[in-house]
Backbone as a ProteinNet text record, in pm:
[ID]
protein_1_A
[PRIMARY]
MKSNAILNRQVWLVAIGALGGMLGARMLARPVGREFAKAVLRRAFAAKDLLETELALLREDVTDVVAEAREEYRKERGEETPSEPSH
[TERTIARY]
3323.6	3280.5	3133.6	3144.4	3049.7	2924.8	2928.5	2823.3	2739.6	2849	2826.8	2725.9	2746.1	2674.4	2537.9	2548.7	2410.7	2348.6	2367.1	2318	2235.8	2325.9	2257.5	2158.8	2171.6	2107.9	1942.7	1948.2	1830.7	1764.1	1862	1790.5	1707.3	1770.6	1710.1	1591.2	1605.4	1450.5	1333.2	1390.3	1282.8	1239	1356.1	1238.8	1237.3	1221.3	1185.7	998.4	1012.6	879.3	823.1	851.3	766.1	702.6	781.7	774.8	628.6	640.2	539.8	398.9	420.3	350.2	266.4	341.2	242.3	189.1	249.2	171.2	54.2	83.6	-27.3	-150.7	-131.9	-228.1	-293.7	-206.7	-301.5	-379.6	-313.7	-412.4	-540.9	-515.7	-666.8	-734.3	-723	-798.6	-857.5	-844.2	-893.2	-1001.3	-1131.3	-1210.5	-1156.2	-1054	-1008.8	-938	-851.6	-761	-819.1	-924.7	-1012.2	-1068.5	-1091.4	-1185.6	-1107.2	-948.3	-844.9	-808.1	-775.8	-726.8	-819	-984	-1051	-1051.8	-1033.8	-1037.5	-897	-802.8	-692.5	-728.8	-784.5	-795.2	-925.6	-1002.1	-1105.8	-1046.6	-941.7	-876.1	-769.3	-724.9	-624.2	-709.3	-856.3	-900.2	-962.5	-966.5	-1031.3	-911.5	-805.3	-660.6	-654.8	-657.8	-656.6	-763.9	-878.2	-973.7	-953.5	-904.8	-885.1	-754	-646.9	-545.3	-576.2	-692.5	-684.9	-793.8	-868.9	-908.1	-876.2	-731.1	-651.8	-583.3	-531.4	-397.3	-542.2	-657.2	-701.2	-735.3	-756.8	-779.3	-635.7	-557.2	-404.3	-393.2	-437.8	-393.3	-481.6	-628.7	-660.5	-625.7	-547.9	-486.8	-409.5	-303.9	-192.5	-240.3	-314.1	-370.5	-433.6	-497	-558.8	-450.7	-314.6	-224.8	-155.3	-130.8	-44.6	-124.8	-241.7	-339	-348.1	-361.6	-327.4	-186.1	-120.1	22.5	39.9	25.6	33.1	-38.5	-175	-236.8	-176.4	-135.8	-43.6	70.2	153.7	270.3	212.3	127	110	76.7	-38.5	-84.5	66.8	155.6	303.6	353.2	321.9	393.1	336.3	229.1	90.5	38.1	58.1	-14.2	-161.7	-249.7	-383.3	-420	-522.8	-522.9	-641	-598.5	-697.8	-832.6	-948.1	-1072.1	-1099.8	-1165.9	-1239.7	-1291.8	-1249.5	-1334.1	-1458.3	-1548.7	-1693.9	-1727.4	-1817.6	-1823.8	-1978.3
1923.7	1934.6	1850.7	1737.7	1664.5	1716.2	1772.1	1856.1	1918.7	2064.2	2125	2059.2	1990.3	1908.8	1865.9	1788	1769	1904.9	1963.8	2130.5	2182.3	2174.9	2208.5	2186.2	1996.9	1914.8	1936.5	1962.2	1996.5	2123.8	2238.7	2374.8	2340.4	2256.9	2230.6	2152.8	2044.3	1969.5	2050.9	2181.3	2238.8	2331.2	2362.6	2457.9	2416.1	2279.2	2226.9	2203.5	2162.1	2149.2	2248.2	2381.2	2520.4	2523.8	2526.7	2536.2	2447.9	2322	2211.6	2263.9	2296.3	2354.1	2447.9	2549.2	2686.7	2649.9	2592.9	2517.1	2433.6	2332.2	2256.3	2293.9	2457	2501.6	2615.2	2631.5	2709.9	2651.2	2485.2	2375.7	2356	2357.6	2346.8	2441.2	2596.1	2693.1	2681.4	2580.9	2615.2	2509.3	2504.7	2376.4	2249.7	2250.1	2122.8	2067.9	2128.9	2088.8	2028.1	2119.8	2026.6	1888.4	1886.7	1770.9	1656.8	1705.8	1633.7	1562.9	1636.9	1590.2	1486.5	1510.8	1413.5	1276.5	1280	1161.4	1045.1	1155.3	1066.3	1045.7	1096.6	1023.2	941.9	936.5	819.7	686.1	714.1	619.8	531.2	635.9	584.3	499.4	549.4	524.1	362.8	345.9	224.2	75.1	161.3	73.7	20.6	105.3	92.9	-23.2	11.5	-95.2	-240.3	-244.8	-372.2	-439.5	-381.8	-392	-461.4	-415.9	-455.7	-572	-595.1	-716.3	-816.3	-791.2	-932.1	-942	-889.6	-902.5	-979.4	-948.5	-1041.4	-1174.7	-1218.8	-1322.9	-1382.2	-1283.8	-1401.2	-1459.8	-1380.4	-1421.3	-1525.8	-1498.5	-1662.1	-1753.2	-1730.8	-1854.3	-1914.8	-1820.5	-1832.4	-1900.2	-1870	-1918.2	-2066	-2077.1	-2223.4	-2288.3	-2298	-2322.6	-2399.1	-2309.2	-2317.8	-2449.8	-2426.1	-2505	-2652.7	-2657.4	-2795.7	-2853.2	-2753.6	-2838.5	-2882.6	-2798.7	-2822.2	-2929.6	-2971	-3081.8	-3175.4	-3209.2	-3299.8	-3385.6	-3213.7	-3247.7	-3339.3	-3280.7	-3364.7	-3503.1	-3498.5	-3683	-3722.6	-3730.3	-3796.6	-3820	-3757.3	-3765.1	-3874	-3877.2	-3959.3	-3844.3	-3725.7	-3661.7	-3649.1	-3617.1	-3630.2	-3473.5	-3455.3	-3318	-3243.5	-3106.6	-3047.3	-3031.9	-3048.2	-3031.5	-2910.7	-2879.1	-2723	-2663.4	-2502.1	-2466.3	-2409.3	-2460.9	-2420.9	-2259.4	-2226.9	-2051.3	-2017.3
261.1	93	71.5	133.8	122.3	175.4	276	340.9	269.5	210.8	133.7	-14	-59.5	-188	-126.9	11.7	68.9	106.8	108.7	170	48.7	-33.6	-204.6	-239	-253.2	-279.5	-202.4	-92.9	-8.7	-52.5	-73.8	-112.9	-253.6	-328.1	-456.5	-453.8	-356.2	-321.1	-262.8	-187	-122.9	-237.9	-319.6	-413.5	-529.2	-605.2	-626.4	-591.7	-459.3	-388	-358.3	-338.7	-337.8	-508.9	-597.2	-707.3	-781.6	-699.9	-765	-680.1	-554.7	-425.2	-524.5	-587.9	-623.4	-784.6	-831.2	-959.2	-939.9	-825.6	-814.1	-753.2	-663.8	-638.3	-717.2	-839.3	-940.3	-1020	-1021.4	-1106.1	-1058.4	-902.1	-875.6	-840.8	-850.7	-853.6	-1001.8	-1124.3	-1230.7	-1239.1	-1273.8	-1297.8	-1351	-1483	-1542.4	-1421.6	-1351.7	-1266.6	-1149.8	-1076.2	-990.6	-1051.2	-1170.6	-1205.9	-1235.5	-1292.3	-1324	-1182.7	-1079.2	-930.6	-878.6	-916.7	-865.6	-904.4	-1031	-1117.3	-1062.9	-1055.9	-1009.7	-887.5	-766.5	-657.9	-657.6	-738.1	-745.7	-794.5	-884.2	-929.8	-811.9	-771.4	-644.3	-514.2	-488.7	-382.1	-454.4	-598.1	-658	-670	-670.7	-685	-526.5	-443.3	-291.4	-235.2	-279.7	-278.8	-307.7	-460.6	-477.7	-454	-417.9	-331.7	-219	-181.6	12.9	14.5	-130.9	-148.5	-174.9	-249.9	-309.8	-196.4	-119	11.2	93.8	147	186.7	183.8	31.9	-4.8	-44.5	-32.8	-32.3	112.1	186.7	342.3	404.1	318.1	344.5	283.8	182.9	91.1	182.6	207	324	442.7	473.7	622.3	642.6	515.2	496.1	448.5	353.9	338.5	466.3	552.8	658.8	759.9	761.2	855	779.2	652.5	642.3	639.7	631.2	637.6	760.8	858.5	995.1	1057	997.5	1013.1	954.1	835.9	736.1	830.1	877	938.2	1103.1	1161.2	1269.3	1280.2	1165.5	1094.1	1087.1	1043.9	962.5	1130.9	1201.2	1382.6	1391.3	1386.7	1471.7	1586.4	1567.6	1695.8	1650.9	1732.5	1727.5	1683.5	1603	1548.8	1626.9	1714.6	1738.6	1698	1760.2	1689.7	1674.4	1553.8	1493.3	1625.3	1654.4	1733.9	1737.7	1813.2	1833.2	1821.7	1715	1711.6	1801.4
[MASK]
+++++++++++++++++++++++++++++++++++++++++++++++++++++++++++++++++++++++++++++++++++++++

């Protein structure tokens, strides 16, 4: 009985996906639909760029904190801290 419910759900999901695809294709065929889709994609690209920038800054901050904590830990233990690598 349970397998019939799962199959029934999958059939509905496929039908909804097909209907959405057909409506989307019709919408993109119109100039207004194309402009709307392009506007949505432009905003998605901008959000992606912003997220990548924020994640890079966060990664840098976390790396700095880890390095500072490691250095303080070594000093507390009386260990010599390694020198900065030369570039």
